[in-house]
N, CA, C and O atoms as CSV, one atom per row, in Angstrom:
chain,resi,resn,atom,element,x,y,z
A,1,MET,N,N,45.580,51.701,79.242
A,1,MET,CA,C,44.196,51.841,78.827
A,1,MET,C,C,44.119,51.906,77.306
A,1,MET,O,O,44.841,52.678,76.675
A,2,ALA,N,N,43.278,51.129,76.744
A,2,ALA,CA,C,43.097,51.145,75.300
A,2,ALA,C,C,42.210,52.299,74.902
A,2,ALA,O,O,41.337,52.720,75.660
A,3,GLY,N,N,42.442,52.810,73.701
A,3,GLY,CA,C,41.590,53.861,73.168
A,3,GLY,C,C,40.236,53.290,72.809
A,3,GLY,O,O,40.026,52.080,72.888
A,4,PRO,N,N,39.311,54.160,72.413
A,4,PRO,CA,C,37.956,53.699,72.090
A,4,PRO,C,C,37.922,52.658,70.970
A,4,PRO,O,O,37.035,51.805,70.933
A,5,ASP,N,N,38.889,52.737,70.065
A,5,ASP,CA,C,38.935,51.752,68.975
A,5,ASP,C,C,39.826,50.569,69.325
A,5,ASP,O,O,40.020,49.663,68.515
A,6,GLY,N,N,40.371,50.588,70.548
A,6,GLY,CA,C,41.209,49.485,71.001
A,6,GLY,C,C,42.588,49.469,70.392
A,6,GLY,O,O,43.318,48.488,70.531
A,7,SER,N,N,42.962,50.563,69.706
A,7,SER,CA,C,44.225,50.533,68.975
A,7,SER,C,C,45.447,50.882,69.809
A,7,SER,O,O,46.516,50.317,69.577
A,8,SER,N,N,45.330,51.792,70.770
A,8,SER,CA,C,46.535,52.175,71.502
A,8,SER,C,C,46.356,51.995,72.999
A,8,SER,O,O,45.252,52.101,73.532
A,9,VAL,N,N,47.459,51.723,73.655
A,9,VAL,CA,C,47.470,51.467,75.086
A,9,VAL,C,C,48.446,52.449,75.730
A,9,VAL,O,O,49.585,52.584,75.283
A,10,THR,N,N,47.995,53.130,76.779
A,10,THR,CA,C,48.887,54.012,77.527
A,10,THR,C,C,49.763,53.163,78.432
A,10,THR,O,O,49.276,52.314,79.179
A,11,VAL,N,N,51.063,53.408,78.352
A,11,VAL,CA,C,52.029,52.677,79.173
A,11,VAL,C,C,52.625,53.670,80.172
A,11,VAL,O,O,53.327,54.595,79.764
A,12,PRO,N,N,52.364,53.499,81.462
A,12,PRO,CA,C,52.967,54.409,82.440
A,12,PRO,C,C,54.492,54.327,82.362
A,12,PRO,O,O,55.054,53.232,82.327
A,13,HIS,N,N,55.158,55.478,82.336
A,13,HIS,CA,C,56.616,55.462,82.226
A,13,HIS,C,C,57.247,54.763,83.423
A,13,HIS,O,O,58.353,54.232,83.324
A,14,THR,N,N,56.552,54.763,84.542
A,14,THR,CA,C,57.071,54.105,85.742
A,14,THR,C,C,57.012,52.581,85.648
A,14,THR,O,O,57.627,51.883,86.454
A,15,ALA,N,N,56.266,52.064,84.657
A,15,ALA,CA,C,56.155,50.616,84.494
A,15,ALA,C,C,57.317,50.029,83.696
A,15,ALA,O,O,57.466,48.810,83.613
A,16,LEU,N,N,58.135,50.897,83.112
A,16,LEU,CA,C,59.249,50.431,82.288
A,16,LEU,C,C,60.550,50.448,83.083
A,16,LEU,O,O,60.781,51.339,83.900
A,17,ALA,N,N,61.384,49.467,82.836
A,17,ALA,CA,C,62.717,49.451,83.435
A,17,ALA,C,C,63.474,50.684,82.932
A,17,ALA,O,O,63.259,51.114,81.799
A,18,PRO,N,N,64.349,51.254,83.751
A,18,PRO,CA,C,65.057,52.479,83.356
A,18,PRO,C,C,65.758,52.405,81.996
A,18,PRO,O,O,65.716,53.368,81.232
A,19,ASP,N,N,66.393,51.286,81.689
A,19,ASP,CA,C,67.089,51.179,80.402
A,19,ASP,C,C,66.107,51.110,79.231
A,19,ASP,O,O,66.391,51.632,78.153
A,20,ILE,N,N,64.968,50.477,79.434
A,20,ILE,CA,C,63.947,50.406,78.382
A,20,ILE,C,C,63.318,51.784,78.186
A,20,ILE,O,O,63.101,52.210,77.052
A,21,LEU,N,N,63.024,52.482,79.283
A,21,LEU,CA,C,62.451,53.818,79.201
A,21,LEU,C,C,63.393,54.744,78.440
A,21,LEU,O,O,62.956,55.492,77.566
A,22,ARG,N,N,64.664,54.700,78.762
A,22,ARG,CA,C,65.629,55.557,78.060
A,22,ARG,C,C,65.655,55.214,76.570
A,22,ARG,O,O,65.712,56.117,75.735
A,23,ALA,N,N,65.614,53.943,76.228
A,23,ALA,CA,C,65.619,53.533,74.815
A,23,ALA,C,C,64.380,54.060,74.087
A,23,ALA,O,O,64.476,54.497,72.940
A,24,VAL,N,N,63.229,54.022,74.742
A,24,VAL,CA,C,61.983,54.536,74.148
A,24,VAL,C,C,62.115,56.042,73.913
A,24,VAL,O,O,61.773,56.543,72.842
A,25,ILE,N,N,62.613,56.755,74.925
A,25,ILE,CA,C,62.757,58.205,74.798
A,25,ILE,C,C,63.796,58.557,73.731
A,25,ILE,O,O,63.569,59.460,72.926
A,26,GLU,N,N,64.927,57.858,73.715
A,26,GLU,CA,C,65.952,58.117,72.701
A,26,GLU,C,C,65.399,57.905,71.301
A,26,GLU,O,O,65.638,58.716,70.407
A,27,SER,N,N,64.671,56.831,71.108
A,27,SER,CA,C,64.075,56.559,69.804
A,27,SER,C,C,63.151,57.700,69.391
A,27,SER,O,O,63.150,58.123,68.235
A,28,PHE,N,N,62.374,58.186,70.333
A,28,PHE,CA,C,61.452,59.281,70.068
A,28,PHE,C,C,62.202,60.557,69.681
A,28,PHE,O,O,61.891,61.163,68.656
A,29,VAL,N,N,63.174,60.968,70.475
A,29,VAL,CA,C,63.855,62.238,70.181
A,29,VAL,C,C,64.699,62.149,68.915
A,29,VAL,O,O,64.875,63.153,68.225
A,30,LEU,N,N,65.217,60.985,68.601
A,30,LEU,CA,C,66.024,60.850,67.390
A,30,LEU,C,C,65.174,60.891,66.126
A,30,LEU,O,O,65.659,61.326,65.082
A,31,ARG,N,N,63.939,60.457,66.192
A,31,ARG,CA,C,63.101,60.476,64.987
A,31,ARG,C,C,62.291,61.756,64.848
A,31,ARG,O,O,61.820,62.071,63.755
A,32,GLU,N,N,62.121,62.500,65.937
A,32,GLU,CA,C,61.289,63.696,65.895
A,32,GLU,C,C,61.927,64.860,65.150
A,32,GLU,O,O,61.223,65.614,64.478
A,33,GLY,N,N,63.236,65.024,65.252
A,33,GLY,CA,C,63.878,66.141,64.572
A,33,GLY,C,C,63.370,67.487,65.064
A,33,GLY,O,O,63.246,68.429,64.281
A,34,THR,N,N,63.078,67.583,66.340
A,34,THR,CA,C,62.505,68.789,66.917
A,34,THR,C,C,63.520,69.929,66.915
A,34,THR,O,O,64.711,69.711,67.138
A,35,ASP,N,N,63.043,71.138,66.663
A,35,ASP,CA,C,63.876,72.328,66.731
A,35,ASP,C,C,63.890,72.831,68.163
A,35,ASP,O,O,62.842,73.168,68.713
A,36,TYR,N,N,65.062,72.886,68.770
A,36,TYR,CA,C,65.191,73.303,70.160
A,36,TYR,C,C,65.681,74.747,70.284
A,36,TYR,O,O,66.134,75.147,71.356
A,37,GLY,N,N,65.601,75.521,69.227
A,37,GLY,CA,C,66.011,76.913,69.295
A,37,GLY,C,C,67.405,77.122,68.747
A,37,GLY,O,O,67.895,76.347,67.925
A,38,GLU,N,N,68.037,78.190,69.219
A,38,GLU,CA,C,69.332,78.591,68.684
A,38,GLU,C,C,70.458,77.623,69.012
A,38,GLU,O,O,71.343,77.399,68.187
A,39,ARG,N,N,70.432,77.054,70.195
A,39,ARG,CA,C,71.542,76.162,70.539
A,39,ARG,C,C,71.113,74.710,70.403
A,39,ARG,O,O,69.967,74.351,70.672
A,40,GLU,N,N,72.035,73.911,69.991
A,40,GLU,CA,C,71.792,72.474,69.826
A,40,GLU,C,C,71.889,71.798,71.190
A,40,GLU,O,O,72.776,72.115,71.982
A,41,LEU,N,N,71.000,70.893,71.457
A,41,LEU,CA,C,71.019,70.145,72.711
A,41,LEU,C,C,71.644,68.776,72.486
A,41,LEU,O,O,71.537,68.203,71.402
A,42,THR,N,N,72.292,68.263,73.512
A,42,THR,CA,C,72.843,66.914,73.429
A,42,THR,C,C,71.691,65.913,73.534
A,42,THR,O,O,70.575,66.263,73.917
A,43,LEU,N,N,71.987,64.678,73.188
A,43,LEU,CA,C,70.984,63.623,73.324
A,43,LEU,C,C,70.543,63.503,74.783
A,43,LEU,O,O,69.356,63.336,75.062
A,44,ASP,N,N,71.494,63.588,75.707
A,44,ASP,CA,C,71.150,63.507,77.128
A,44,ASP,C,C,70.214,64.634,77.547
A,44,ASP,O,O,69.293,64.412,78.333
A,45,ASP,N,N,70.442,65.857,77.024
A,45,ASP,CA,C,69.563,66.989,77.335
A,45,ASP,C,C,68.146,66.734,76.818
A,45,ASP,O,O,67.164,66.982,77.517
A,46,LYS,N,N,68.059,66.241,75.597
A,46,LYS,CA,C,66.750,65.973,74.994
A,46,LYS,C,C,66.014,64.883,75.768
A,46,LYS,O,O,64.815,65.000,76.022
A,47,VAL,N,N,66.731,63.824,76.142
A,47,VAL,CA,C,66.128,62.741,76.925
A,47,VAL,C,C,65.633,63.282,78.259
A,47,VAL,O,O,64.536,62.936,78.699
A,48,ALA,N,N,66.423,64.121,78.902
A,48,ALA,CA,C,66.033,64.696,80.195
A,48,ALA,C,C,64.777,65.550,80.066
A,48,ALA,O,O,63.912,65.511,80.941
A,49,ARG,N,N,64.667,66.320,78.987
A,49,ARG,CA,C,63.469,67.152,78.784
A,49,ARG,C,C,62.217,66.303,78.609
A,49,ARG,O,O,61.173,66.605,79.187
A,50,VAL,N,N,62.317,65.243,77.815
A,50,VAL,CA,C,61.158,64.367,77.602
A,50,VAL,C,C,60.815,63.638,78.899
A,50,VAL,O,O,59.639,63.484,79.229
A,51,MET,N,N,61.825,63.192,79.630
A,51,MET,CA,C,61.594,62.524,80.908
A,51,MET,C,C,60.853,63.455,81.865
A,51,MET,O,O,59.938,63.022,82.565
A,52,ALA,N,N,61.239,64.722,81.900
A,52,ALA,CA,C,60.568,65.696,82.766
A,52,ALA,C,C,59.102,65.857,82.361
A,52,ALA,O,O,58.234,65.977,83.226
A,53,LEU,N,N,58.822,65.862,81.076
A,53,LEU,CA,C,57.435,65.954,80.598
A,53,LEU,C,C,56.626,64.744,81.059
A,53,LEU,O,O,55.481,64.881,81.488
A,54,LEU,N,N,57.227,63.562,80.967
A,54,LEU,CA,C,56.539,62.342,81.409
A,54,LEU,C,C,56.286,62.391,82.917
A,54,LEU,O,O,55.200,62.041,83.380
A,55,GLU,N,N,57.277,62.819,83.671
A,55,GLU,CA,C,57.134,62.872,85.130
A,55,GLU,C,C,56.081,63.883,85.570
A,55,GLU,O,O,55.390,63.663,86.565
A,56,ARG,N,N,55.951,64.989,84.838
A,56,ARG,CA,C,54.947,66.007,85.174
A,56,ARG,C,C,53.568,65.668,84.620
A,56,ARG,O,O,52.607,66.391,84.884
A,57,GLY,N,N,53.453,64.591,83.863
A,57,GLY,CA,C,52.171,64.209,83.288
A,57,GLY,C,C,51.788,65.035,82.075
A,57,GLY,O,O,50.623,65.050,81.679
A,58,GLU,N,N,52.754,65.724,81.479
A,58,GLU,CA,C,52.497,66.543,80.301
A,58,GLU,C,C,52.677,65.759,79.004
A,58,GLU,O,O,52.373,66.256,77.919
A,59,ALA,N,N,53.169,64.542,79.126
A,59,ALA,CA,C,53.331,63.646,77.982
A,59,ALA,C,C,53.063,62.225,78.472
A,59,ALA,O,O,53.140,61.934,79.665
A,60,LYS,N,N,52.748,61.350,77.519
A,60,LYS,CA,C,52.522,59.944,77.875
A,60,LYS,C,C,53.050,59.052,76.770
A,60,LYS,O,O,53.230,59.480,75.630
A,61,ILE,N,N,53.292,57.805,77.135
A,61,ILE,CA,C,53.786,56.799,76.194
A,61,ILE,C,C,52.597,55.986,75.708
A,61,ILE,O,O,51.797,55.498,76.507
A,62,LEU,N,N,52.487,55.845,74.401
A,62,LEU,CA,C,51.425,55.040,73.796
A,62,LEU,C,C,52.037,53.878,73.026
A,62,LEU,O,O,53.013,54.045,72.294
A,63,PHE,N,N,51.452,52.705,73.200
A,63,PHE,CA,C,51.855,51.519,72.447
A,63,PHE,C,C,50.685,51.113,71.566
A,63,PHE,O,O,49.560,50.969,72.044
A,64,ASP,N,N,50.952,50.930,70.280
A,64,ASP,CA,C,49.937,50.473,69.330
A,64,ASP,C,C,50.205,49.003,69.029
A,64,ASP,O,O,51.142,48.687,68.296
A,65,PRO,N,N,49.387,48.088,69.590
A,65,PRO,CA,C,49.639,46.663,69.382
A,65,PRO,C,C,49.451,46.212,67.935
A,65,PRO,O,O,50.042,45.215,67.520
A,66,GLN,N,N,48.642,46.926,67.168
A,66,GLN,CA,C,48.429,46.530,65.770
A,66,GLN,C,C,49.688,46.726,64.937
A,66,GLN,O,O,50.011,45.898,64.085
A,67,SER,N,N,50.404,47.833,65.187
A,67,SER,CA,C,51.621,48.097,64.415
A,67,SER,C,C,52.885,47.809,65.219
A,67,SER,O,O,53.993,47.895,64.689
A,68,ALA,N,N,52.721,47.466,66.503
A,68,ALA,CA,C,53.838,47.207,67.417
A,68,ALA,C,C,54.783,48.405,67.497
A,68,ALA,O,O,56.004,48.255,67.515
A,69,THR,N,N,54.183,49.604,67.544
A,69,THR,CA,C,54.982,50.820,67.632
A,69,THR,C,C,54.703,51.545,68.953
A,69,THR,O,O,53.643,51.402,69.563
A,70,VAL,N,N,55.702,52.327,69.361
A,70,VAL,CA,C,55.607,53.120,70.576
A,70,VAL,C,C,55.781,54.578,70.202
A,70,VAL,O,O,56.612,54.909,69.356
A,71,ASP,N,N,55.000,55.460,70.830
A,71,ASP,CA,C,55.135,56.887,70.584
A,71,ASP,C,C,54.979,57.628,71.896
A,71,ASP,O,O,54.414,57.100,72.853
A,72,ILE,N,N,55.474,58.835,71.937
A,72,ILE,CA,C,55.287,59.714,73.088
A,72,ILE,C,C,54.503,60.912,72.583
A,72,ILE,O,O,54.887,61.550,71.602
A,73,VAL,N,N,53.406,61.210,73.255
A,73,VAL,CA,C,52.523,62.282,72.813
A,73,VAL,C,C,52.252,63.249,73.961
A,73,VAL,O,O,52.320,62.883,75.134
A,74,ALA,N,N,51.947,64.483,73.596
A,74,ALA,CA,C,51.581,65.485,74.592
A,74,ALA,C,C,50.204,65.159,75.156
A,74,ALA,O,O,49.333,64.661,74.444
A,75,VAL,N,N,50.021,65.440,76.421
A,75,VAL,CA,C,48.723,65.266,77.062
A,75,VAL,C,C,47.961,66.573,76.937
A,75,VAL,O,O,48.435,67.622,77.374
A,76,VAL,N,N,46.790,66.506,76.346
A,76,VAL,CA,C,45.950,67.681,76.170
A,76,VAL,C,C,45.075,67.839,77.400
A,76,VAL,O,O,44.353,66.921,77.789
A,77,ARG,N,N,45.147,68.995,77.995
A,77,ARG,CA,C,44.349,69.230,79.216
A,77,ARG,C,C,43.308,70.268,78.982
A,77,ARG,O,O,42.547,70.595,79.892
């Protein structure tokens, strides 16, 4: 679904092949630099956490066709 300005499109995580989905999530966690607390998490742990958020509907994947970029954002309820 495009936003009101037509700039971003929600991409269901289930619509992506598993290897593409993992690449999108890896790209996101590697650029975010998120603080996970006292202990450092492995890349696999971080990917699993983001995947769980997507599966629970607490996050979504957005594609911006104007800039050809993909982002993962929290869903505000």
